[in-house]
CHARMM internal coordinates of N, CA and C (Angstrom, degrees):
IC EDIT
DIST 1 N 1 CA 1.4488
DIST 1 CA 1 C 1.5256
ANGL 1 N 1 CA 1 C 107.89
DIST 1 C 2 N 1.3072
ANGL 1 CA 1 C 2 N 117.20
DIHE 1 N 1 CA 1 C 2 N 136.08
DIST 2 N 2 CA 1.4550
ANGL 1 C 2 N 2 CA 121.81
DIHE 1 CA 1 C 2 N 2 CA -178.35
DIST 2 CA 2 C 1.5260
ANGL 2 N 2 CA 2 C 111.39
DIHE 1 C 2 N 2 CA 2 C -84.82
DIST 2 C 3 N 1.3189
ANGL 2 CA 2 C 3 N 115.42
DIHE 2 N 2 CA 2 C 3 N 164.85
DIST 3 N 3 CA 1.4598
ANGL 2 C 3 N 3 CA 120.90
DIHE 2 CA 2 C 3 N 3 CA 176.74
DIST 3 CA 3 C 1.5208
ANGL 3 N 3 CA 3 C 110.44
DIHE 2 C 3 N 3 CA 3 C -58.70
DIST 3 C 4 N 1.3185
ANGL 3 CA 3 C 4 N 115.96
DIHE 3 N 3 CA 3 C 4 N -41.74
DIST 4 N 4 CA 1.4698
ANGL 3 C 4 N 4 CA 121.55
DIHE 3 CA 3 C 4 N 4 CA 179.37
DIST 4 CA 4 C 1.5308
ANGL 4 N 4 CA 4 C 110.18
DIHE 3 C 4 N 4 CA 4 C -59.94
DIST 4 C 5 N 1.3205
ANGL 4 CA 4 C 5 N 116.78
DIHE 4 N 4 CA 4 C 5 N -46.91
DIST 5 N 5 CA 1.4607
ANGL 4 C 5 N 5 CA 120.98
DIHE 4 CA 4 C 5 N 5 CA -178.62
DIST 5 CA 5 C 1.5293
ANGL 5 N 5 CA 5 C 111.47
DIHE 4 C 5 N 5 CA 5 C -65.16
DIST 5 C 6 N 1.3226
ANGL 5 CA 5 C 6 N 117.07
DIHE 5 N 5 CA 5 C 6 N -39.22
DIST 6 N 6 CA 1.4655
ANGL 5 C 6 N 6 CA 120.79
DIHE 5 CA 5 C 6 N 6 CA 178.84
DIST 6 CA 6 C 1.5236
ANGL 6 N 6 CA 6 C 109.98
DIHE 5 C 6 N 6 CA 6 C -64.78
DIST 6 C 7 N 1.3373
ANGL 6 CA 6 C 7 N 116.89
DIHE 6 N 6 CA 6 C 7 N -46.74
DIST 7 N 7 CA 1.4646
ANGL 6 C 7 N 7 CA 120.91
DIHE 6 CA 6 C 7 N 7 CA 179.32
DIST 7 CA 7 C 1.5247
ANGL 7 N 7 CA 7 C 110.52
DIHE 6 C 7 N 7 CA 7 C -58.18
DIST 7 C 8 N 1.3245
ANGL 7 CA 7 C 8 N 116.07
DIHE 7 N 7 CA 7 C 8 N -49.55
DIST 8 N 8 CA 1.4638
ANGL 7 C 8 N 8 CA 120.15
DIHE 7 CA 7 C 8 N 8 CA -176.39
DIST 8 CA 8 C 1.5250
ANGL 8 N 8 CA 8 C 111.60
DIHE 7 C 8 N 8 CA 8 C -68.00
DIST 8 C 9 N 1.3196
ANGL 8 CA 8 C 9 N 117.66
DIHE 8 N 8 CA 8 C 9 N -30.49
DIST 9 N 9 CA 1.4551
ANGL 8 C 9 N 9 CA 121.15
DIHE 8 CA 8 C 9 N 9 CA 177.20
DIST 9 CA 9 C 1.5277
ANGL 9 N 9 CA 9 C 111.65
DIHE 8 C 9 N 9 CA 9 C -70.14
DIST 9 C 10 N 1.3185
ANGL 9 CA 9 C 10 N 116.69
DIHE 9 N 9 CA 9 C 10 N -40.88
DIST 10 N 10 CA 1.4664
ANGL 9 C 10 N 10 CA 120.78
DIHE 9 CA 9 C 10 N 10 CA -178.23
DIST 10 CA 10 C 1.5196
ANGL 10 N 10 CA 10 C 112.04
DIHE 9 C 10 N 10 CA 10 C -75.90
DIST 10 C 11 N 1.3313
ANGL 10 CA 10 C 11 N 116.46
DIHE 10 N 10 CA 10 C 11 N -48.13
DIST 11 N 11 CA 1.4609
ANGL 10 C 11 N 11 CA 120.64
DIHE 10 CA 10 C 11 N 11 CA -170.39
DIST 11 CA 11 C 1.5216
ANGL 11 N 11 CA 11 C 114.71
DIHE 10 C 11 N 11 CA 11 C -100.23
DIST 11 C 12 N 1.3340
ANGL 11 CA 11 C 12 N 117.16
DIHE 11 N 11 CA 11 C 12 N -8.99
DIST 12 N 12 CA 1.4684
ANGL 11 C 12 N 12 CA 121.56
DIHE 11 CA 11 C 12 N 12 CA 179.94
DIST 12 CA 12 C 1.5266
ANGL 12 N 12 CA 12 C 111.43
DIHE 11 C 12 N 12 CA 12 C 56.25
DIST 12 C 13 N 1.3401
ANGL 12 CA 12 C 13 N 115.87
DIHE 12 N 12 CA 12 C 13 N 38.72
DIST 13 N 13 CA 1.4644
ANGL 12 C 13 N 13 CA 123.03
DIHE 12 CA 12 C 13 N 13 CA 179.04
DIST 13 CA 13 C 1.5159
ANGL 13 N 13 CA 13 C 108.27
DIHE 12 C 13 N 13 CA 13 C -136.94
DIST 13 C 14 N 1.3295
ANGL 13 CA 13 C 14 N 115.77
DIHE 13 N 13 CA 13 C 14 N 157.65
DIST 14 N 14 CA 1.4614
ANGL 13 C 14 N 14 CA 121.13
DIHE 13 CA 13 C 14 N 14 CA 175.92
DIST 14 CA 14 C 1.5297
ANGL 14 N 14 CA 14 C 108.22
DIHE 13 C 14 N 14 CA 14 C -76.65
DIST 14 C 15 N 1.3152
ANGL 14 CA 14 C 15 N 116.76
DIHE 14 N 14 CA 14 C 15 N 132.07
DIST 15 N 15 CA 1.4627
ANGL 14 C 15 N 15 CA 121.11
DIHE 14 CA 14 C 15 N 15 CA -177.08
DIST 15 CA 15 C 1.5275
ANGL 15 N 15 CA 15 C 111.92
DIHE 14 C 15 N 15 CA 15 C -64.95
DIST 15 C 16 N 1.3269
ANGL 15 CA 15 C 16 N 117.93
DIHE 15 N 15 CA 15 C 16 N -22.91
DIST 16 N 16 CA 1.4639
ANGL 15 C 16 N 16 CA 121.43
DIHE 15 CA 15 C 16 N 16 CA -178.84
DIST 16 CA 16 C 1.5238
ANGL 16 N 16 CA 16 C 113.67
DIHE 15 C 16 N 16 CA 16 C -87.32
DIST 16 C 17 N 1.3089
ANGL 16 CA 16 C 17 N 118.29
DIHE 16 N 16 CA 16 C 17 N -0.16
DIST 17 N 17 CA 1.4658
ANGL 16 C 17 N 17 CA 121.92
DIHE 16 CA 16 C 17 N 17 CA -179.85
DIST 17 CA 17 C 1.5245
ANGL 17 N 17 CA 17 C 110.20
DIHE 16 C 17 N 17 CA 17 C -62.53
DIST 17 C 18 N 1.3246
ANGL 17 CA 17 C 18 N 116.61
DIHE 17 N 17 CA 17 C 18 N 133.63
DIST 18 N 18 CA 1.4735
ANGL 17 C 18 N 18 CA 120.66
DIHE 17 CA 17 C 18 N 18 CA -177.03
DIST 18 CA 18 C 1.5181
ANGL 18 N 18 CA 18 C 113.19
DIHE 17 C 18 N 18 CA 18 C -67.69
DIST 18 C 19 N 1.3059
ANGL 18 CA 18 C 19 N 117.99
DIHE 18 N 18 CA 18 C 19 N -22.92
DIST 19 N 19 CA 1.4617
ANGL 18 C 19 N 19 CA 121.16
DIHE 18 CA 18 C 19 N 19 CA -177.35
DIST 19 CA 19 C 1.5219
ANGL 19 N 19 CA 19 C 113.38
DIHE 18 C 19 N 19 CA 19 C -86.73
DIST 19 C 20 N 1.3139
ANGL 19 CA 19 C 20 N 117.87
DIHE 19 N 19 CA 19 C 20 N 4.04
DIST 20 N 20 CA 1.4689
ANGL 19 C 20 N 20 CA 120.54
DIHE 19 CA 19 C 20 N 20 CA -177.73
DIST 20 CA 20 C 1.5167
ANGL 20 N 20 CA 20 C 113.06
DIHE 19 C 20 N 20 CA 20 C -62.89
DIST 20 C 21 N 1.3187
ANGL 20 CA 20 C 21 N 118.13
DIHE 20 N 20 CA 20 C 21 N -36.14
DIST 21 N 21 CA 1.4561
ANGL 20 C 21 N 21 CA 120.35
DIHE 20 CA 20 C 21 N 21 CA -178.76
DIST 21 CA 21 C 1.5245
ANGL 21 N 21 CA 21 C 110.47
DIHE 20 C 21 N 21 CA 21 C -59.51
DIST 21 C 22 N 1.3192
ANGL 21 CA 21 C 22 N 117.00
DIHE 21 N 21 CA 21 C 22 N -49.71
DIST 22 N 22 CA 1.4668
ANGL 21 C 22 N 22 CA 120.53
DIHE 21 CA 21 C 22 N 22 CA 179.66
DIST 22 CA 22 C 1.5299
ANGL 22 N 22 CA 22 C 111.02
DIHE 21 C 22 N 22 CA 22 C -66.45
DIST 22 C 23 N 1.3271
ANGL 22 CA 22 C 23 N 116.34
DIHE 22 N 22 CA 22 C 23 N -39.76
DIST 23 N 23 CA 1.4616
ANGL 22 C 23 N 23 CA 121.07
DIHE 22 CA 22 C 23 N 23 CA 177.50
DIST 23 CA 23 C 1.5250
ANGL 23 N 23 CA 23 C 110.74
DIHE 22 C 23 N 23 CA 23 C -60.09
DIST 23 C 24 N 1.3292
ANGL 23 CA 23 C 24 N 116.51
DIHE 23 N 23 CA 23 C 24 N -47.27
DIST 24 N 24 CA 1.4623
ANGL 23 C 24 N 24 CA 120.69
DIHE 23 CA 23 C 24 N 24 CA -178.45
DIST 24 CA 24 C 1.5245
ANGL 24 N 24 CA 24 C 111.82
DIHE 23 C 24 N 24 CA 24 C -68.66
DIST 24 C 25 N 1.3301
ANGL 24 CA 24 C 25 N 117.93
DIHE 24 N 24 CA 24 C 25 N -34.19
DIST 25 N 25 CA 1.4685
ANGL 24 C 25 N 25 CA 120.27
DIHE 24 CA 24 C 25 N 25 CA 175.16
DIST 25 CA 25 C 1.5243
ANGL 25 N 25 CA 25 C 109.78
DIHE 24 C 25 N 25 CA 25 C -60.32
DIST 25 C 26 N 1.3208
ANGL 25 CA 25 C 26 N 116.13
DIHE 25 N 25 CA 25 C 26 N -43.71
DIST 26 N 26 CA 1.4601
ANGL 25 C 26 N 26 CA 120.53
DIHE 25 CA 25 C 26 N 26 CA -179.08
DIST 26 CA 26 C 1.5314
ANGL 26 N 26 CA 26 C 110.81
DIHE 25 C 26 N 26 CA 26 C -65.73
DIST 26 C 27 N 1.3297
ANGL 26 CA 26 C 27 N 117.08
DIHE 26 N 26 CA 26 C 27 N -45.39
DIST 27 N 27 CA 1.4625
ANGL 26 C 27 N 27 CA 121.06
DIHE 26 CA 26 C 27 N 27 CA -179.97
DIST 27 CA 27 C 1.5245
ANGL 27 N 27 CA 27 C 110.04
DIHE 26 C 27 N 27 CA 27 C -62.49
DIST 27 C 28 N 1.3308
ANGL 27 CA 27 C 28 N 117.27
DIHE 27 N 27 CA 27 C 28 N -44.95
DIST 28 N 28 CA 1.4650
ANGL 27 C 28 N 28 CA 121.09
DIHE 27 CA 27 C 28 N 28 CA -179.17
DIST 28 CA 28 C 1.5272
ANGL 28 N 28 CA 28 C 111.68
DIHE 27 C 28 N 28 CA 28 C -65.65
DIST 28 C 29 N 1.3240
ANGL 28 CA 28 C 29 N 116.58
DIHE 28 N 28 CA 28 C 29 N -32.73
DIST 29 N 29 CA 1.4646
ANGL 28 C 29 N 29 CA 119.58
DIHE 28 CA 28 C 29 N 29 CA 178.31
DIST 29 CA 29 C 1.5263
ANGL 29 N 29 CA 29 C 110.33
DIHE 28 C 29 N 29 CA 29 C -72.83
DIST 29 C 30 N 1.3204
ANGL 29 CA 29 C 30 N 117.41
DIHE 29 N 29 CA 29 C 30 N -40.86
DIST 30 N 30 CA 1.4584
ANGL 29 C 30 N 30 CA 121.08
DIHE 29 CA 29 C 30 N 30 CA -178.86
DIST 30 CA 30 C 1.5316
ANGL 30 N 30 CA 30 C 112.12
DIHE 29 C 30 N 30 CA 30 C -74.54
DIST 30 C 31 N 1.3344
ANGL 30 CA 30 C 31 N 116.25
DIHE 30 N 30 CA 30 C 31 N -30.65
DIST 31 N 31 CA 1.4716
ANGL 30 C 31 N 31 CA 121.99
DIHE 30 CA 30 C 31 N 31 CA -177.55
DIST 31 CA 31 C 1.5342
ANGL 31 N 31 CA 31 C 108.96
DIHE 30 C 31 N 31 CA 31 C -132.53
DIST 31 C 32 N 1.3216
ANGL 31 CA 31 C 32 N 117.39
DIHE 31 N 31 CA 31 C 32 N 73.94
DIST 32 N 32 CA 1.4672
ANGL 31 C 32 N 32 CA 120.45
DIHE 31 CA 31 C 32 N 32 CA -172.61
DIST 32 CA 32 C 1.5225
ANGL 32 N 32 CA 32 C 114.76
DIHE 31 C 32 N 32 CA 32 C -63.21
DIST 32 C 33 N 1.3217
ANGL 32 CA 32 C 33 N 118.99
DIHE 32 N 32 CA 32 C 33 N -21.16
DIST 33 N 33 CA 1.4649
ANGL 32 C 33 N 33 CA 120.89
DIHE 32 CA 32 C 33 N 33 CA -179.36
DIST 33 CA 33 C 1.5259
ANGL 33 N 33 CA 33 C 112.75
DIHE 32 C 33 N 33 CA 33 C -92.21
DIST 33 C 34 N 1.3157
ANGL 33 CA 33 C 34 N 117.32
DIHE 33 N 33 CA 33 C 34 N 5.15
DIST 34 N 34 CA 1.4663
ANGL 33 C 34 N 34 CA 122.49
DIHE 33 CA 33 C 34 N 34 CA 178.41
DIST 34 CA 34 C 1.5269
ANGL 34 N 34 CA 34 C 107.84
DIHE 33 C 34 N 34 CA 34 C -81.72
DIST 34 C 35 N 1.3249
ANGL 34 CA 34 C 35 N 115.43
DIHE 34 N 34 CA 34 C 35 N 93.78
DIST 35 N 35 CA 1.4690
ANGL 34 C 35 N 35 CA 120.68
DIHE 34 CA 34 C 35 N 35 CA -171.64
DIST 35 CA 35 C 1.5187
ANGL 35 N 35 CA 35 C 113.11
DIHE 34 C 35 N 35 CA 35 C -61.62
DIST 35 C 36 N 1.3136
ANGL 35 CA 35 C 36 N 118.44
DIHE 35 N 35 CA 35 C 36 N -33.13
DIST 36 N 36 CA 1.4720
ANGL 35 C 36 N 36 CA 120.13
DIHE 35 CA 35 C 36 N 36 CA 178.83
DIST 36 CA 36 C 1.5208
ANGL 36 N 36 CA 36 C 110.80
DIHE 35 C 36 N 36 CA 36 C -64.12
DIST 36 C 37 N 1.3124
ANGL 36 CA 36 C 37 N 117.65
DIHE 36 N 36 CA 36 C 37 N -39.87
DIST 37 N 37 CA 1.4620
ANGL 36 C 37 N 37 CA 120.56
DIHE 36 CA 36 C 37 N 37 CA 178.13
DIST 37 CA 37 C 1.5263
ANGL 37 N 37 CA 37 C 110.35
DIHE 36 C 37 N 37 CA 37 C -64.99
DIST 37 C 38 N 1.3156
ANGL 37 CA 37 C 38 N 117.21
DIHE 37 N 37 CA 37 C 38 N -41.64
DIST 38 N 38 CA 1.4656
ANGL 37 C 38 N 38 CA 120.84
DIHE 37 CA 37 C 38 N 38 CA 178.07
DIST 38 CA 38 C 1.5280
ANGL 38 N 38 CA 38 C 110.65
DIHE 37 C 38 N 38 CA 38 C -62.52
DIST 38 C 39 N 1.3344
ANGL 38 CA 38 C 39 N 116.63
DIHE 38 N 38 CA 38 C 39 N -43.07
DIST 39 N 39 CA 1.4568
ANGL 38 C 39 N 39 CA 121.78
DIHE 38 CA 38 C 39 N 39 CA -179.21
DIST 39 CA 39 C 1.5240
ANGL 39 N 39 CA 39 C 111.58
DIHE 38 C 39 N 39 CA 39 C -64.57
DIST 39 C 40 N 1.3181
ANGL 39 CA 39 C 40 N 117.35
DIHE 39 N 39 CA 39 C 40 N -48.61
DIST 40 N 40 CA 1.4600
ANGL 39 C 40 N 40 CA 119.90
DIHE 39 CA 39 C 40 N 40 CA -178.77
DIST 40 CA 40 C 1.5246
ANGL 40 N 40 CA 40 C 111.36
DIHE 39 C 40 N 40 CA 40 C -69.64
DIST 40 C 41 N 1.3228
ANGL 40 CA 40 C 41 N 117.92
DIHE 40 N 40 CA 40 C 41 N -30.17
DIST 41 N 41 CA 1.4602
ANGL 40 C 41 N 41 CA 120.29
DIHE 40 CA 40 C 41 N 41 CA 173.28
DIST 41 CA 41 C 1.5242
ANGL 41 N 41 CA 41 C 109.91
DIHE 40 C 41 N 41 CA 41 C -64.15
DIST 41 C 42 N 1.3077
ANGL 41 CA 41 C 42 N 117.35
DIHE 41 N 41 CA 41 C 42 N -40.70
DIST 42 N 42 CA 1.4631
ANGL 41 C 42 N 42 CA 120.97
DIHE 41 CA 41 C 42 N 42 CA 176.57
DIST 42 CA 42 C 1.5248
ANGL 42 N 42 CA 42 C 110.63
DIHE 41 C 42 N 42 CA 42 C -60.46
DIST 42 C 43 N 1.3264
ANGL 42 CA 42 C 43 N 116.92
DIHE 42 N 42 CA 42 C 43 N -42.63
DIST 43 N 43 CA 1.4627
ANGL 42 C 43 N 43 CA 120.20
DIHE 42 CA 42 C 43 N 43 CA 179.31
DIST 43 CA 43 C 1.5286
ANGL 43 N 43 CA 43 C 112.09
DIHE 42 C 43 N 43 CA 43 C -64.03
DIST 43 C 44 N 1.3245
ANGL 43 CA 43 C 44 N 116.45
DIHE 43 N 43 CA 43 C 44 N -29.97
DIST 44 N 44 CA 1.4637
ANGL 43 C 44 N 44 CA 120.67
DIHE 43 CA 43 C 44 N 44 CA -178.78
DIST 44 CA 44 C 1.5254
ANGL 44 N 44 CA 44 C 112.75
DIHE 43 C 44 N 44 CA 44 C -86.22
DIST 44 C 45 N 1.3233
ANGL 44 CA 44 C 45 N 118.46
DIHE 44 N 44 CA 44 C 45 N -12.84
DIST 45 N 45 CA 1.4570
ANGL 44 C 45 N 45 CA 122.65
DIHE 44 CA 44 C 45 N 45 CA -177.72
DIST 45 CA 45 C 1.5311
ANGL 45 N 45 CA 45 C 109.98
DIHE 44 C 45 N 45 CA 45 C -81.12
DIST 45 C 46 N 1.3280
ANGL 45 CA 45 C 46 N 115.96
DIHE 45 N 45 CA 45 C 46 N 137.70
DIST 46 N 46 CA 1.4652
ANGL 45 C 46 N 46 CA 120.20
DIHE 45 CA 45 C 46 N 46 CA -179.59
DIST 46 CA 46 C 1.5187
ANGL 46 N 46 CA 46 C 110.11
DIHE 45 C 46 N 46 CA 46 C -65.91
DIST 46 C 47 N 1.3380
ANGL 46 CA 46 C 47 N 114.64
DIHE 46 N 46 CA 46 C 47 N 132.53
DIST 47 N 47 CA 1.4613
ANGL 46 C 47 N 47 CA 120.57
DIHE 46 CA 46 C 47 N 47 CA -179.42
DIST 47 CA 47 C 1.5206
ANGL 47 N 47 CA 47 C 110.49
DIHE 46 C 47 N 47 CA 47 C -70.02
DIST 47 C 48 N 1.3307
ANGL 47 CA 47 C 48 N 115.55
DIHE 47 N 47 CA 47 C 48 N 162.14
DIST 48 N 48 CA 1.4682
ANGL 47 C 48 N 48 CA 123.79
DIHE 47 CA 47 C 48 N 48 CA 178.78
DIST 48 CA 48 C 1.5248
ANGL 48 N 48 CA 48 C 112.53
DIHE 47 C 48 N 48 CA 48 C 61.36
DIST 48 C 49 N 1.3268
ANGL 48 CA 48 C 49 N 116.69
DIHE 48 N 48 CA 48 C 49 N 31.56
DIST 49 N 49 CA 1.4610
ANGL 48 C 49 N 49 CA 121.09
DIHE 48 CA 48 C 49 N 49 CA 174.48
DIST 49 CA 49 C 1.5260
ANGL 49 N 49 CA 49 C 107.91
DIHE 48 C 49 N 49 CA 49 C -122.92
DIST 49 C 50 N 1.3071
ANGL 49 CA 49 C 50 N 115.80
DIHE 49 N 49 CA 49 C 50 N 163.30
DIST 50 N 50 CA 1.4627
ANGL 49 C 50 N 50 CA 120.49
DIHE 49 CA 49 C 50 N 50 CA 177.30
DIST 50 CA 50 C 1.5310
ANGL 50 N 50 CA 50 C 109.91
DIHE 49 C 50 N 50 CA 50 C -65.59
DIST 50 C 51 N 1.3420
ANGL 50 CA 50 C 51 N 117.30
DIHE 50 N 50 CA 50 C 51 N -36.32
DIST 51 N 51 CA 1.4676
ANGL 50 C 51 N 51 CA 120.59
DIHE 50 CA 50 C 51 N 51 CA 177.83
DIST 51 CA 51 C 1.5222
ANGL 51 N 51 CA 51 C 111.19
DIHE 50 C 51 N 51 CA 51 C -60.53
DIST 51 C 52 N 1.3372
ANGL 51 CA 51 C 52 N 116.54
DIHE 51 N 51 CA 51 C 52 N -38.66
DIST 52 N 52 CA 1.4665
ANGL 51 C 52 N 52 CA 120.46
DIHE 51 CA 51 C 52 N 52 CA 179.49
DIST 52 CA 52 C 1.5263
ANGL 52 N 52 CA 52 C 110.26
DIHE 51 C 52 N 52 CA 52 C -64.27
DIST 52 C 53 N 1.3339
ANGL 52 CA 52 C 53 N 116.54
DIHE 52 N 52 CA 52 C 53 N -44.42
DIST 53 N 53 CA 1.4650
ANGL 52 C 53 N 53 CA 120.22
DIHE 52 CA 52 C 53 N 53 CA -179.91
DIST 53 CA 53 C 1.5277
ANGL 53 N 53 CA 53 C 110.89
DIHE 52 C 53 N 53 CA 53 C -61.93
DIST 53 C 54 N 1.3206
ANGL 53 CA 53 C 54 N 116.97
DIHE 53 N 53 CA 53 C 54 N -43.26
DIST 54 N 54 CA 1.4588
ANGL 53 C 54 N 54 CA 120.73
DIHE 53 CA 53 C 54 N 54 CA 179.71
DIST 54 CA 54 C 1.5236
ANGL 54 N 54 CA 54 C 111.48
DIHE 53 C 54 N 54 CA 54 C -65.86
DIST 54 C 55 N 1.3365
ANGL 54 CA 54 C 55 N 116.03
DIHE 54 N 54 CA 54 C 55 N -42.41
DIST 55 N 55 CA 1.4607
ANGL 54 C 55 N 55 CA 119.29
DIHE 54 CA 54 C 55 N 55 CA -179.67
DIST 55 CA 55 C 1.5244
ANGL 55 N 55 CA 55 C 110.82
DIHE 54 C 55 N 55 CA 55 C -68.86
DIST 55 C 56 N 1.3203
ANGL 55 CA 55 C 56 N 118.08
DIHE 55 N 55 CA 55 C 56 N -36.09
DIST 56 N 56 CA 1.4694
ANGL 55 C 56 N 56 CA 121.33
DIHE 55 CA 55 C 56 N 56 CA 177.79
DIST 56 CA 56 C 1.5274
ANGL 56 N 56 CA 56 C 110.25
DIHE 55 C 56 N 56 CA 56 C -63.10
DIST 56 C 57 N 1.3202
ANGL 56 CA 56 C 57 N 117.12
DIHE 56 N 56 CA 56 C 57 N -42.32
DIST 57 N 57 CA 1.4651
ANGL 56 C 57 N 57 CA 120.76
DIHE 56 CA 56 C 57 N 57 CA 178.94
DIST 57 CA 57 C 1.5271
ANGL 57 N 57 CA 57 C 110.52
DIHE 56 C 57 N 57 CA 57 C -65.23
DIST 57 C 58 N 1.3232
ANGL 57 CA 57 C 58 N 116.70
DIHE 57 N 57 CA 57 C 58 N -42.57
DIST 58 N 58 CA 1.4639
ANGL 57 C 58 N 58 CA 120.72
DIHE 57 CA 57 C 58 N 58 CA 179.94
DIST 58 CA 58 C 1.5271
ANGL 58 N 58 CA 58 C 110.37
DIHE 57 C 58 N 58 CA 58 C -66.36
DIST 58 C 59 N 1.3175
ANGL 58 CA 58 C 59 N 117.51
DIHE 58 N 58 CA 58 C 59 N -42.71
DIST 59 N 59 CA 1.4577
ANGL 58 C 59 N 59 CA 121.41
DIHE 58 CA 58 C 59 N 59 CA -179.65
DIST 59 CA 59 C 1.5202
ANGL 59 N 59 CA 59 C 110.67
DIHE 58 C 59 N 59 CA 59 C -62.62
DIST 59 C 60 N 1.3072
ANGL 59 CA 59 C 60 N 117.34
DIHE 59 N 59 CA 59 C 60 N -38.99
DIST 60 N 60 CA 1.4624
ANGL 59 C 60 N 60 CA 121.85
DIHE 59 CA 59 C 60 N 60 CA -179.32
DIST 60 CA 60 C 1.5322
ANGL 60 N 60 CA 60 C 111.52
DIHE 59 C 60 N 60 CA 60 C -61.41
DIST 60 C 61 N 1.3123
ANGL 60 CA 60 C 61 N 117.32
DIHE 60 N 60 CA 60 C 61 N -28.56
DIST 61 N 61 CA 1.4646
ANGL 60 C 61 N 61 CA 120.78
DIHE 60 CA 60 C 61 N 61 CA 179.51
DIST 61 CA 61 C 1.5234
ANGL 61 N 61 CA 61 C 112.84
DIHE 60 C 61 N 61 CA 61 C -67.77
DIST 61 C 62 N 1.3303
ANGL 61 CA 61 C 62 N 116.89
DIHE 61 N 61 CA 61 C 62 N -26.51
DIST 62 N 62 CA 1.4564
ANGL 61 C 62 N 62 CA 121.09
DIHE 61 CA 61 C 62 N 62 CA -173.04
DIST 62 CA 62 C 1.5211
ANGL 62 N 62 CA 62 C 113.97
DIHE 61 C 62 N 62 CA 62 C -97.73
DIST 62 C 63 N 1.3298
ANGL 62 CA 62 C 63 N 117.70
DIHE 62 N 62 CA 62 C 63 N 5.75
DIST 63 N 63 CA 1.4499
ANGL 62 C 63 N 63 CA 121.33
DIHE 62 CA 62 C 63 N 63 CA 178.13
DIST 63 CA 63 C 1.5093
ANGL 63 N 63 CA 63 C 109.69
DIHE 62 C 63 N 63 CA 63 C -120.19
DIST 63 C 64 N 1.3094
ANGL 63 CA 63 C 64 N 116.41
DIHE 63 N 63 CA 63 C 64 N 134.74
DIST 64 N 64 CA 1.4563
ANGL 63 C 64 N 64 CA 122.18
DIHE 63 CA 63 C 64 N 64 CA 179.15
DIST 64 CA 64 C 1.5308
ANGL 64 N 64 CA 64 C 109.55
DIHE 63 C 64 N 64 CA 64 C -75.75
DIST 64 C 65 N 1.3127
ANGL 64 CA 64 C 65 N 117.65
DIHE 64 N 64 CA 64 C 65 N 128.13
DIST 65 N 65 CA 1.4553
ANGL 64 C 65 N 65 CA 122.32
DIHE 64 CA 64 C 65 N 65 CA 176.42
DIST 65 CA 65 C 1.5288
ANGL 65 N 65 CA 65 C 107.73
DIHE 64 C 65 N 65 CA 65 C -122.84
DIST 65 C 66 N 1.3173
ANGL 65 CA 65 C 66 N 117.32
DIHE 65 N 65 CA 65 C 66 N 99.78
DIST 66 N 66 CA 1.4633
ANGL 65 C 66 N 66 CA 119.37
DIHE 65 CA 65 C 66 N 66 CA -177.03
DIST 66 CA 66 C 1.5287
ANGL 66 N 66 CA 66 C 112.70
DIHE 65 C 66 N 66 CA 66 C -69.22
DIST 66 C 67 N 1.3202
ANGL 66 CA 66 C 67 N 118.36
DIHE 66 N 66 CA 66 C 67 N -12.54
DIST 67 N 67 CA 1.4508
ANGL 66 C 67 N 67 CA 122.15
DIHE 66 CA 66 C 67 N 67 CA -178.49
DIST 67 CA 67 C 1.5275
ANGL 67 N 67 CA 67 C 112.49
DIHE 66 C 67 N 67 CA 67 C -97.83
DIST 67 C 68 N 1.3401
ANGL 67 CA 67 C 68 N 117.42
DIHE 67 N 67 CA 67 C 68 N -6.59
DIST 68 N 68 CA 1.4576
ANGL 67 C 68 N 68 CA 120.56
DIHE 67 CA 67 C 68 N 68 CA -173.82
DIST 68 CA 68 C 1.4807
ANGL 68 N 68 CA 68 C 114.42
DIHE 67 C 68 N 68 CA 68 C -94.80
END
COOR INIT
IC SEED 1 N 1 CA 1 C
IC BUILD
């Protein structure tokens, strides 16, 4: 299953929609332990910004890493 298919299956929205960033911010704020929302918000955040670094750190908290 692709990232696009997973996103559309969970959120019932097109992954290319311009309003996804704001939508995902709201979902992640209302449901902070929803790891899929945190992950897709990270994907929608512009790289090389402070917001990206903060979201990457937050997203890492919600995924199990048996090697870390």
